[in-house]
N, C-alpha and C positions, 0 to 999 in steps of 0.2 A: 504493500500500500504506500503510495507516494505521500509526501508531506503536503500540507495545505499550501505552503509557499511554492512548491513545485507545480502543483495543479494550477494555482493562480498565474504563475509565470507562463506555463504552457498555454493557458487561455489567452493571455495578452499577446504572446507570440503568434498564435493562430489568427487573431484579429489583425495583427500587423502584416502577416503574410497575405491575408485576404485583401487588405488595402493595396499592397504592392502588386498582387496579381491583377487586380482590376485597374488601378490607376497607372501603373508602370508597364506591366506586361500586356495590358489591353486584352486580357482574357474575358470571355463572356462571364457575367456574374454567376451564372449557374455552375459553370466549370470551376470558377474560383472558389465558390462556396463548398463545392463537393471536395476539392483537393484539401482545403483548410480543415474541413470537418473530419475527413479520413485520417489526415496526419495527426490531428488532435487526439483521436481515439487511440491510434497506434502508439503515440508518444506516452500515453497514460496507461499502457499495458493491457488494453482491452483485447488485443490480438486481432488478426484479420477477420475471422468469422464474426466475433462479437461486434467489432467496429462496423462492418457492413450491415449486420442485422440492425444495429442502432440507427444507422442512416436510413435504410429502407423502411423500417417500421415508422419512424417519425416523418419521413417524406410522405408516406401514404396517409398517416393520421392527420397531418396538416392539411392535405388536400381533400380529406373526406367530406368536409362541409365547405370549406373555403373554395375549393376548386369548382364545386357545383354552383355555388352562389355567383362567383365571378364569371364563370362560363355563361350561365343563363343571363346575367346582367349584360354581358357583352352581346349576346344574341339579341336581347331586347334593344340595345343601342343600335345594332346594325339594322334592325327593322325600322327603327325611328328615322335613321338616316336615309335608307333606301326608299322609303315611302314618301319622302319629302316632309315628314313631320317635323324634323328639326328646323327646316327652313320656315315652316308655318309658325312655329313657336317664336322664332326670331323676328319674323315679319310683324307679328301681332304685338309683341312686347316692345319692339323698337318703334315701328310704325312711323307716324307723323307727329310724335310728341314734341313738346317744347325742348329746346336744346338743354335746358337746365336738368331735365330728367334723363338725358341720353346716357350718361355714365351708369346710372343705376339700372336703367332698362337693359342695356347690353350686358351688364354684370349679372343681372337676374336671369337673362336668357342663357348665359353661359352656365350658370348653376344648374338650371333645369335640363338643358341639353347634355351637360356633362355628367349627370347622375349615372346613366347606364353605360357611358362610353369611356374608353381609354383616353388619357390626356392628349396624346398627339393627334388622335383621330378627330377629336372635338376641336382642337386648336386649328388644324388645317381646314376643317369645315367652316369655321367662323372667320377665318382671315379675310375672305372676299367680302363678308359683311362689314368688317372693320374698315376696309378701303371705301366701300360704298357709303357708309355712315360718315366717314371723315370728309368725303367730298360733299355730301348733302349738307352737313352743318359747317362746312369750311373750317374744319379743325385739323390739326396735325395728327399723324397716325397714332402716336402714343397716347394722345388724349382719349382715343377710343380703344386702342389695343391694350392699354394697362387695365382698364375696367374689365375687359373681356378676360384677360389672364387672371385677374383677381377672382372673378367668378368661377373660373375653372379650378383654381387651386382651393377655393372654399369647398367646392363640391367634392373634389377628389380626396381632400385631406380629412374632411369632417363627416361626410355622409355616406353610409352604405347605399349601394353595393360597391363603393370604391374599394379597390384591392387592399389598400393599407388598413382601412377601418375594419374590413371583414377579417383580415389576417390577425390583427391585434385583438379583435373581439374574441376570436376562437382561442388565441393563446392565453387570454386572461379569463376565459369562460364568462364573457360578458353578454348581456342581452342586446341583440341588434335593435330591438324596438326602443329600449331606453337610450341606446347610443344615438339613434336617430333624433330622439327628442332633445337630448343634450347637445347634439351636433347642430340642431337648428338654433338653439339658444346661443351657442358659441359662434355659430356661423354668421349671425346677423352683424355683430360688430366687426368681425373679420372681413366680411364683404364690404361693409360701409367704409371702413378705413381704406381698404385696398382700392375700391372703385371710385370713391368720392374724394377722400382727403389726400391720399398719396399723390395722385396726378397733379393736384394743385400745389402740393409742397415742392415738387421737383420742377414745376413750370418755369421757375426762375433760372434753371440751368439751360433752358432753351434747346432741349434735345427733341428734335422733331421726327426723326426717322426719315428714310429715303423713299420717296414715292416710286423710284425706279425699281424697288423691290417687288412691285406688282408683276414684273416680268416673270417672277418665279411661279406665278399662278397661270401663266399662259394667257392668250388673248381672250379666251372665253371664261376666265376665272377658274379653270380646272387646274389639274396638276401639271406643272411644267418641270423646269430644271430642279433637280434635287438639291436642297441647300447643302453646302459643304460644311464640314466640321470634323474635328478629330474624333476618332472612335472613343466611346465612353458609355457608361450605363445611363439609362434614361430615368426620368422620374415618373413612376407609376405608369409605365408604358412598355412598348415592345421594341421600339427602334433602338438600335445600338450604334448608329453612326450619324446621329444628329438629324434625323428626320426622314430617312429613306423609306422606312416602312410606312410611316404616317402618310407621306405623299402618295405612295402606291395605293393605300386605302382610299384616299381622297378621290382618286380617279375612278374608283369602283362604286362609289356610293351616290352617283349622280343619276342613276337610272330610276326615274319616277314611276310610281304605280299609275294605273289607268286614270284614276281621279285623285285630286288632292284631298288629304284628310282634313277634318275639321279641327279647330283648336281644342274642343272638348275631347275628341278622340286622342289627340296627341298628349294632352296633359293627363288624362285618365290612365293612359298606358304607362306613363312615367310614375304616376303616384299610386297605382294599385298595390304594388308590393310594400312600399313604406307604410301606407295606411293599414294594410293587413297586419304587418308586424307590430305596429303601435297598438292597434286594437287587441290583438292576441296577447300582448304583454300587459296592458293596463286593465282590461276589462275583468280578468279573473280576480283581481284584488278587490273589485267593487261588488262581486257576486259571491254567494255562498259556495263553499267547496263541495266537490263531488256531485255536482248536478249533471244532468244529461248533456249539458252544453260544454262540460269541461274538455272532452276529447276534441270537440269542434274548435274551441278556442285555442287548444294546443296546436291544432293543425293550422289554423289561421296565422298564429304567431310564429310558426316555423319558417325560417328564411328560405329553405329549399322549396317548400310548398308554395310560399308567397311568390317567389320568383317564377316558379313553373306556371302558376295561374296567370301571372303577369305576361309571360311569353305567349301562352295560349290565347289570352285576350288580345295581345298585339297581332297574332296571326289573323284574327278576325277583324279587329278594328282598323289595322293598318295594312292588311293584306287582302283577305277574301272580300271584305266589304267594299274595297276599292277596285276590285276586278283582278287581283293577282290570282294565279293558279298555284297548284301544289308544287310544280316544278320551279316557279319563281321563288316561292317561299323557301324551298330547300336550298336554292342557290344563295339567297340572302342569308340564310342561317350559316352556311359554310363560310361566306365572306365575313360574317360577324365573329366566327370562332377562330379564324386564321390568325389574327393579330395577338390573340391572348395566349397562344401556346408558350412562347418564350417567358411571358410573365408567370404562368403557372409553374414552370420549371424553377424559376427563381424563388418563388414562394415555397415550393416543396423543399428545395435545398436549404432555404432559411429555416424551415421547420426542423430539418435534419440537424443543423447546427445547434438549434435550441435544445433538441433532444440529447445531443452529444454533451452539451454543457451540464445537463442533468445527469447523464450517464457517468461522467467522470467525477461527479461530486462538486463541481465548481459552483453550481447554483446554491447548494447548501452552505458552502463557504461564504458566498456573497451574503446570503440571508443572515448568517451568524454575525458577520462583521458589520452589517448595516443596522442591526437591531438597536444599537445604542445611538444611532445617528438621529439628530433632531430635524433633518431635512424633510420637507414635505414629499410624500411619494409622487405627487403630481409633478413637482419640480424635478425630482430625481429622474422620472421617466422622460420628461422633456429634455433634460440635459444629456442623458445617455443617447437618446435618438438624435439630438442635434449634433453630438460629436460624431456619431456614425455617418450622419448625412454629409457633414463637411469632409470627412475622411474618404467616404466611398463615392459620393456624388449622387447616387441613386436613392431616392426616398423610399422606394420599395425594399431595396436591400437593407437600408438603414433600419426600417421597422422590423424586418425579419431578424436581423442580427440583435437589435436592442431588446426584443421580447425575451430572449434567453437570459439576459441579465436582470431585467426588470421583474419578471414573473416571481422569482423567489422572494423578492422584497415585499410583495403585496400581502403575504401572510402576516407580516409584522404590523400592518396598518389596516385592520379589518373594517374600520369605520369609513374609509374612503371608497366611494362607489367605483367599481372597476371600470364602468363605462367612461368615467372621467379620465382614468388612467389610459384608456384606449385613445381618447382624444388628445391627451397630453403627449403620448408617444407620436401620434400622427402629426401634430402641429410642430413638435420638435424636428420631425423629419422633413418639414417644409423649408427649414431655414437655409439661407444663403446657397442657392443653386449657382454653381460656378462652372468652370471650363470642363470639368469631368462629367458633367450632366448633359445628356442629349437635348433636354428641353431648353437649356441655355442657348445652344446653337440654333435650334428651331426659331426661338424668339429673335435672336440676332439677325439671322438671314432673312426672315420674312419681313422684318421691319427695317432692314437696311442699316443696322447699327454697327459701330465699331465695338471691339471687346470692352474698352473702358465704359462706353455708353451703355452697353448691356449690363455691366456690373452695377452702374448707377441706377438703372431702371428695373430690369427683371430681377436681378439678384437682391437688390434692396427692397423691392416690393414684397417678395416672399419672406424676407427676413422680418419686415415690419408686420406682416400678417402672422408670422409665427409667434412673435412677441405679444401681439394683441390677443392671439388665441390663448396663450398661456395665462395672461392676466384675466381673460374672460372665464377660463376654466377655474381658476382660483376663486373668482367671485361666485360662480355657480356652486362650487364646493362649499364655500362659506354659507351660502343661503341654504343649501341642502342640510348642512350640519345643524343650523338653527331650527330647521323644521323637524 
């Protein structure tokens, strides 16, 4: 049996190796996580068989629910895009409103459209809208682009079925219904600061973006030249080279259904699953136990069933009802699933790393050493995720790696709602997207910015949102403790 110091040191070295493999060797995060995890088990004497068993068991258990939820959420997003539903939501929310409401309108549209979609897919989808609105209101690109990006980050970091929130919720055994409710409360200030206040604060720097970047979209607003950027992990997405996958997806999602969907159909499709999970979580507390309705409420609140119902409803509301046939629906489903494959591999490998930390006893050591700490578990989770985010670049990988360290600490703070720990982890993983993050290069290229300008806009935006998110979570926690 190795000493606690040896186990702790091996864990630190495994994380350092992970950072080097991703940031320096440019390995795919899935491969880097797998190598680091296997070496960590071998270094701690588990042996080849036990090490591989630990990896495969935890890989599978991590994806048992998370994989299903994320995959169905992505299918739902693909149906929304292919049917023209996303365009319909954006058109109605932005519309012909007064210029003063423009930032909030486009930010809210990004939140709704981004709920079931991967970050890069939604970003590339909304870029033509940004250019159109900028021309309409005679604003520079960033005055519109920053609120859009703020809405996307709010959605992907705080609201299921975003990959980070689903993954963290499973790791902490948190309720997705409660996570959605807290996510909405925290998301309001995060969105308002990012969409309304932040663009005004940086206006004095006079960073406007380059309208020539519209060439990236092609003459018709579709996908054109792939933005260039160094290879690196993405934030909550699938592209590993600064936007290539996202642009490819953009070219595939423009085939409209026979008729355009109504706004009611679009919004109901997006909201069916969250409403079911909230109702299934809260209603049992207001009713007597063990009634005939208990199994029904359990089913309604289950995220897998809720997402499946949402997908089936989307098949009808955004497909069959608009004239699509079964062949078209099958094709749209395949398109929706393709971008998520890489993401699921990363999440599974992150779960394997978390399981290995438990298997070698590092989680117990962390729990013992942090028992006497006076630091809030919310702040602890936020800081750990932020460190991984800055080191690794990818928010998804940051959450996957951070949960293995944060989970054992939760037992020492039973009074803190685990759903707030989920949000703290995810907001910490938002902070300071930089040159090792694919989303950084997508933002830079599409808005025609230099690297320093991208750091002052995109990187600073997500950092401000991460800090506002932390403060909001601490306030919500204080209110919950009082109640």
